[in-house]
N, C-alpha and C positions, 0 to 999 in steps of 0.2 A: 482202464478197463477192468483190470484185476481187482483195484479198490471196488469200483461199482459191483463186480461179481461176489466179492467177500461180504460186502455191506448188503446184498439182497439176500444172501444166505443166512446172515446173522438177524436181519429184520424178519426174515419168514419164521425162524425159530423163535425169536421172541413173541411173535404174534401168536404162534401156535400155543405158547406157554402160557398165554393170557396177559402179557404185560400191558398189551395195549386195549385190554377190553373195557376199560373205563372211557378211553377216547372214541372206541368204536360204538359204545353205548349212547355216548352224546352225540355222534354222528346221526345215527339212527333216530334219536330224539328230535334232532333237527329236521330230517327228513318228515317225520311224523307231522311236525308243527307247520312245514310249509306245504305240505301235500293237501290239494284239494278234497273237500268232502266226498267220502264215496259212499253212495247210496247203498242202503240194507233194508229193503222193503218187507223181507220176511220177518223182521224183529221190529216190535212196538214194546215201548215203555210205559208204565204207567205209575206215576210218581204219588205216594202219599205225601203231600207236601205241608207246608206250614198252615194254608187256609184249612186242610182237612184234619191237623192236628189241632187247631184251634176249636174245630166243629166238634171234635172227641173230647173236649175238655182236657186236653194235653195230657191224656192217660198214656202210661206206659206200663206194661206192655199194650200194645195196640189191641183193641177188643176183638175176639176172635168172630163174633157176629157179622162185625164190619167186613172183615176179611172174607167170611162164607159169602155174604152179599156181593162182594166185589167179583169172586171168583165165579159165581153162578152166573152172574150178567154177562162175563166175559166169556165163558164157556158156551153160553147160550147165543152169543154172539158170531160163534162158529170158529173161536179160537182153537187152534190143533192143541196148543200146550199153553198152561199157564203155570208160571214157576214164582213162587214167592221167595224173595230174598229176606226173609224173616225168620229166624230162628225161634223155634217152638219147643224149649226145654222144659218151662215150668207151667203146670195149670193155672188157670185163672178161674172165672166164674164158670160153674160146672155147665151151664145152660149154654152158655156162648161157647165154650169148648166143644160140647155136643154139636152145636149147630155147624160148627167148621168140620168135625168129623164124618156128619151126615152129607155135608157137600162133597167130601173127597170121596165117601164111600160110593156115593150114587155115581158121579161123574167116571170115578176110575174103574167102577163095574161096568159102565157102558164104554168108554174108551180108556183102556188101561194106560197110565202115564200121563194123563191129560192135565192132572193137576199135583205140582210138585212142589216141595218145600225146602228150605237150606237148613243146613246144620254146619257146625264146626268139625275139622278133622284135628285131633289132638294126638301129638305123639305117643305111642305106647312104650317107648324105651328112650333112654337119654341119647342115643345115637341119631334117633329119628329116623329108624331103620322100617319102623311099622307104626300105622296109625289106626286109631279107633274114632268112629263117629260119635258124637254126644248124641244120646238117645232123646227123642221127642217127648213130649207130655203123655203120649198115647202109642202103645205097641201098633196100633192100626196105621200109622203114619211111617213106620219103620221102613218100609219098601217103597217110599215115595220120596226120598231125600237124596241130595248131593252136596257135597262140602262146598262152602262158600269162601273160605279164607284162602286169600293168595299171598305169596311171599313178597315182602316190602324191602325194596333196596336200602343200601347202607344210607343213601341221602333221602330216605324216605317215599321215594318215589315207586309206585306200582308199575312195573314194565313186564313182569313175566308170570305165567300160570302154568300148573302141571294139571292136564287133564285125568290122569290117572295117579293115585297113590298105594303103595302097598298096605294092605290091612292087616290087622294083628291075627286076623283067623285065617291067614294063608291066602286070602282072595285080595281083590283090588278095590278101592274105593274110588267113585267116579265123582268128578266136580259137577256142580249145579248145571254150568254150562253144556257139557257133555251129556249130562243126563236129559236135558231139554231137548238138545239136539237128535239124540237117539230116540226119545219120545216122538218128535217131529217125523222122523223116518219110520215109524209104527214100531219100535222097538223098546217095550216098557223097561222101568228100571231092574225088575227081578230077570228079565231076559239078557239085560245088558250086563248084570253081575255074572251070569253065566258064560257069556262070551269073553269077557275080560280076564277071567279067571285062568284062561289058557295063555300062556305066555307067548307062544307061537301063534296063537289064533290073529284074526282080522274081524272087523265089524265093517258092514256097510253104512256109510253115513252120506247124506246129502252134501253135495259140493256145488259151489257156485262156477258156471263155466265163463269164459271170457265175454260172452254177450250178455251177461246178468242173470241167465236162467238158473235153474235147480236142477241138477241131475241126482238121481237116487242111487246108483249103483257103484260108486266109487269106494273102494273099500280102503280102511285104514289100518295097519297093524297095530296090535296091542303095544308092541316094543317102541312105536313110535309114539304113541300115546302116554305111554309110562317113562319114556326115557328121557333126555335132558328137558329143562323146561322150556317151554315155549314163549316166544317173544309176542307180545299182545300187540296185535296189529291195528292199533287205534286207527279208525276210519275218517276222524275228525275231531273237532274239538267239542267240548261239551255242547249238547243240544244237536248232535249229529243223527241221532235216531228220531223217528217220530214218536212224539210223547204226548200223554193225556194226563191230568190230574185225576184223581180218584173220586174226590167228592161229588161232582156231578154225576159220575157214573154210579156210584153207591144210590144216590137220590133216584135216579132213572129206575135202578133195580128195585127199589122199595115202593116206587109209585105204581109198580106193575106195567111199565112200558116194556112191549116187546121189542127186541132189538130189529133193525131194517135189515133186509137179507144183503143190501150192499151195505156193509159197514168197514171201517178201517181195522177190525179185529178178525175178520173171517180169514181162515187158513194162515194164520199168522203165528208166530211165537211171542207170547205176550209174558213181559218179565215186570213184576210189581215189587216195589221197595221204598223204603223210606228217603224222603228227600227233603225233610224238615230239619232245621238247624239243632234242635237238642237230640236229634237222633246221633249225632257225631259219626255218621256213618259216611263221611267225605273223606277222600284220599287223594294227593297229588300225583298226576301222570304225566307223560311227556307234553300233553297238549292242554292241560290245565286241571283245575280241581274239578272231581268227578264224585257223586254218591256211589256207592258200592253197587248198585244194581244196574247203573249205566256201565260201570267197569266190566261187570258180568255180560251185559250185552255185547262189547267189544271182544271180550273171550269167545263168546258163541260165534259172532261174525268171523273171528280168526279161524276157529275150527271149519266154518263153512266155506271159506276161501282158501282154506288150507295154506295161507302164506306164511310156511314155517321158515325162518330165516336161518341159514345155515352158511358157515364161512367156505369159500372154496377150496377144493384141494390144495394141499400144500404145494405140489408141483406147478399148478397155475400161478400160485402166489410169486414162485421163485422164476418162472418165466416171465411175468409181467413186471416183477422188480428189475429184472435183469435189462429187459428191454428199455425200461424208463431210463435206468442208470447208464447203459451203455450208449444209449442215444445221446444224454446229456454228456457223456465223457467224450464222445465224438465230436459233437458240437462245440465243446470247450476247445478243441484244437482250431476252429476258425473264429470264434465269437468272442467279444470283449466280454468281461465279467457282467456289465449291465444287461448287455443283449442276452447274455445266457440266463441272468435272472429273469428277464422277461419270458424268455421261451419256457423257462422252467414253471413260470406262474401260468402260462397259458397251458402247459401241460396238466398243471394241478386242476385248472379249471375245466379242462376236457374230462378227466378222471372224475371229478366230482360230478358233472352233468351226466356222465355215463352210468355212474353208480346210482344217481337220483333217479334216472330213466329206468334201470334194472330193477331198482325198488317199488317205483309206483307201478310199473306195467307188469311185471311178473313176480313180483315179491321175493326177488333175489337180493342177496347182500354181496355186491361186488366191492371187495375191500378196497378202497382209495386210501386208507390211512397208511397202511403198510407202504405203498409206494411212495407217497408224500413224506413219511419219515424217512425212507430209504433214500429219496433224491436229497433232502436235505442234509442227511449223514454224509451222502457222497458229495455234496458240494462243500460241506465243511472238511470232509476228509482230503478231498482234492486240494483245496485251499491250504490246508496243514501242510500236505505233500510239496505244493508249489513253495511255501515259505521255507520248508525244510532244505530243499534243493536250493534255493537262493541263498539260504545262510550257509550252505555248504561252500556254494561258488563264490561268496562274498565276504562271509564271516571272519576270513583271517586277512582280508586287505583293506576293509573299511572300518571305520569307527562304529561304535553302536549306533551314534545317533544317526549316522548315514545309513546304517544298516535297517534302522528304524522307519527312515523316511522313504527307502526303497519298498519297503515293505507296506508302507502305508499308501505310498502314491504310485508305485509300480515304476518301471525303468524300460525302454525298449532294449531288450538285449539280444534281440536278433542280429543287430549290426545296423550301423548308420554312420554318416561321415558328420563330425560336428567339431567344434573349436574347442580344443584342449590346451593345457599347459603341462609340459612334461618335465619332471625333474631327473636327472640323472647324477649318482654320486659315485665315487669310487675312492678307495683307501690308497694313501701313499707309506710305503716303507713296511708293508705287510708282509712281503717276502722275506726281508732281512729280519725282521722280527720272529717269524716262525722259524727261522733257521736256528735262533738262539735259545728259543724257549721250549719246554716241553710241550707236547700236542694238547696234553690236558689242559695246560695254561691257556694256550692259543685258542682252545675251544671255548673255555670260560670267558675269555676276552672277547671274541666274536659275539657270543650269545649276549652279553651285556652290551655291547656295540648295537647290534641289530635291534634288541630290546629299545634301547635310548631312541634310535633313529625312528622305529617304527612309532613309537609313541608319539614323537614330534609330528610326523607325517599324518597321522590319523587324526591328531588333535586340530590340525587345519583344513580337515576336510578333503585329505587327499586318499588315493587307494594305493596299495602298494602293488605295484604290477608285476614285479618280479624281483628274485635276487640272483645275480649271475656273480658265482664267487664272491667276492667281497664288496661287488657293485650292488646299488639299490637303483631300481627305477620306479618313480612314482609319477601318479597321474592326476590331474585336478581338472575338474568340469566334466567327468563322467564317472558314474552312468548317469548321475543327476546333473541338471544344469546347476552352473555356479556362476553369477556374473562377476564374482571376486576371484576367480580360479588363478589368474597371473599374480594377484597380489598375495594370496595364500601359497603359492608357490615360491615367492620371493621372502616371505617370513618364514616358510619353513628352512630353508637353506641357510638362513642367518641363524636360526635356532639350533640346526643340526650342527653348524660349527661351535656354538656354545655349549651345546650338550657334549659334543667331543671334547672340548677343552676342560669341560669338568671330569670327564673320565680319564684324561691324560694326566690330571694333576693327581688323580687317586692312585692311578696305576704307576706313576713315578715314585710314590711312596712305598709301594709294594715292591719296587725294582723291576717293574715291566717297563719297558721303552715307549715312549709316547708315539702316536700315529698322527698323520697327517691326512686331509681330505679334500679332493677337488670336487665339486658340484657345477652343474650346468643348468641353466633353465631357459626353456624356449616354448615359445606359443603358437601355435597354428591348428590347421586343419588335420584331421586324422580319422581313420576308420576305428570305430569303438563298438565291440559286440563280441559275441559268442563265438569262439573259433575252437578247433579240434577235430579229433576223429569219433566215430561213435562210442569206443572206450574210455575216452578220456577228453574232456572239453575243459575249457577255462575262458573267462573274459579277459580280452586283450586289447591294446590300442596298437596300431600299426600305421604306416605311412612315412613320408619324409621328415614330418616333424619329429618323430621318434628318432630318425637315423640322424638327423642334424643335432639333437640334444646330445646323442652319444659321442659323435665326432667333436662338438664343443667342449664336453667334459675332457677329452685326451688333451686340450690345447693348455688346461691348467698346468701340467707337468712342464711343458715349453715355456709359458709365459710367467710361472711362479705364482700364480693366483691361487685364490682358494674358491671363488664363485665367480663364475662368468653368466651373463645374460645377454640373449640377442637383440638386435635392434627391433625385431617385431614384439619382445616382451618390454623393452624400454617404452616403445611408443604408446603400450597400454599403461605401464606404472607410471611414465612422465615424470614428475617433480615429487612423488612420492618416495624416490629412493637417492641415493648418492651413489654417483658411479663414476668411472674412469674409463675415457674411450682407450680401447686396445687396437683400435684401426680395422681395416677389413682384412680378413684372413681368408685364405684360399683353402677350402676343406675337401677332403677325398670325397669324389662320387659328385660334386657339383662343380658346374662350370663358372657360375658367377661367386666373387667373395663375398664372404658373410660379415657384416658389420657385429662387432662383438664387444661387449663393455664389462668392465669389472665391477661387481656389486661390493661397495664399501660398507654401507650402512643404509638403515630404514629411516625416512623421516618420521613415518608413523608407526608407532609400534607401542 
């Protein structure tokens, strides 16, 4: 639980610093891609497409008279606002320029802000703290513009926009989408500029309610519009808005046709822009490649729906992460790793589903990535902690190969009765040697002795259960099953005697007396598991099998033998060993005598 809490706090801190921003961005991209198309009947698009571009003789810039006729027809059709996503910085044919100016003059005198045009916001300094708008070809259009450029992400995808930018003259420049929505609400560009100049002010903008209707009394603060960039809430893939080609509309306008009162442009915001290939005004979006004018329509719809995605408060993140991590930690006490992984996967699916519902229904960003990353980090941390505890419990007693197998396949450490082989060894002559040699020499000899014996035990898949003075207890067949545990114990006994012989030969050349060793090997059922008190635990093997092996080892002194094995061990080893029958011996603590054999050699080695 402590690991889970610490990871929750750490992941929340990383999330707040933007470390996971890229993943969060792609998660929202996926939501946008999967979401059904959201209708926006207030917005209509008119594309100057490839057919219109061919009819115009592939002329660029676009003829201004063409734009004037199109704007006049749309406004006569009852459109509340017509906004051209066409930048008009350079003059063209004077007569055509004048035709467009006359149309703009006539309609904006009648309905201020009904005809708007795009421009670019250019940085006024290197830091980008202020911007200036590119001037149009005529001063008459200066008050009818909104900037059309939006930041492009590092991967080339348009995801965000800023409704307001600080202007070099101390005011604020409005985006084309914000200018069009304000004009739709009856606030012309000049009045909008005055309202947004006050940093503490607010403007009343239309907002779509839950039923899809339009409310005109919702105020939005300037700080919110000029603050951090808004995430564009794409309402669908390309083609999500009602779209018309420009060429038939211009043909109707030039033929003198009067628009029908019931037409698709009445009381709408109409955005007009280039959609022909030569315009190169196409940009990648999370839902597909779109012309710039369609992206502006999604920006306008974002403002209209007010679906401004913001991360939840940090304390909610910590609370959610803690619930997830603590739940997983509690479940890990009862569930196996496979079932725990399935539960974790189900939890992830539930979080993703809840986040998707919160996004699609209310426009809220319920961060499921931080809990997911936190849960994965917790599972990895808990796994590392279990491995560390297991290494602490077994690392000193088993070989690296056995340790790796325990970590890889697991072992029932809680406790079970299983068939094992126990090896007990004890030194002879240690007391006499320790009386005549300095303690430092005795210590060095014992360290060399234990090192050699432990190397042999671990090499034969045994675990060192305990050191009892100069005695060693080793176990085979636990904690991992070993079909050859009795054979491995017998080989260990023979090789331990050989290793002691090598030590004795070297010690004798150094003037240190030789040592003798007695070993007993017995196989049978025993309890194997973790035992101890809350403050000290260890893996242990207990039972009659252990006791009998200890009693048998003591018989080596009386019989003058080096290695004794029980009848139960011989029944397993059979003809793989050479033994001498030592008869039945009464052992302390047992009513029936025990058949024992002296192990002379191995037939298979």
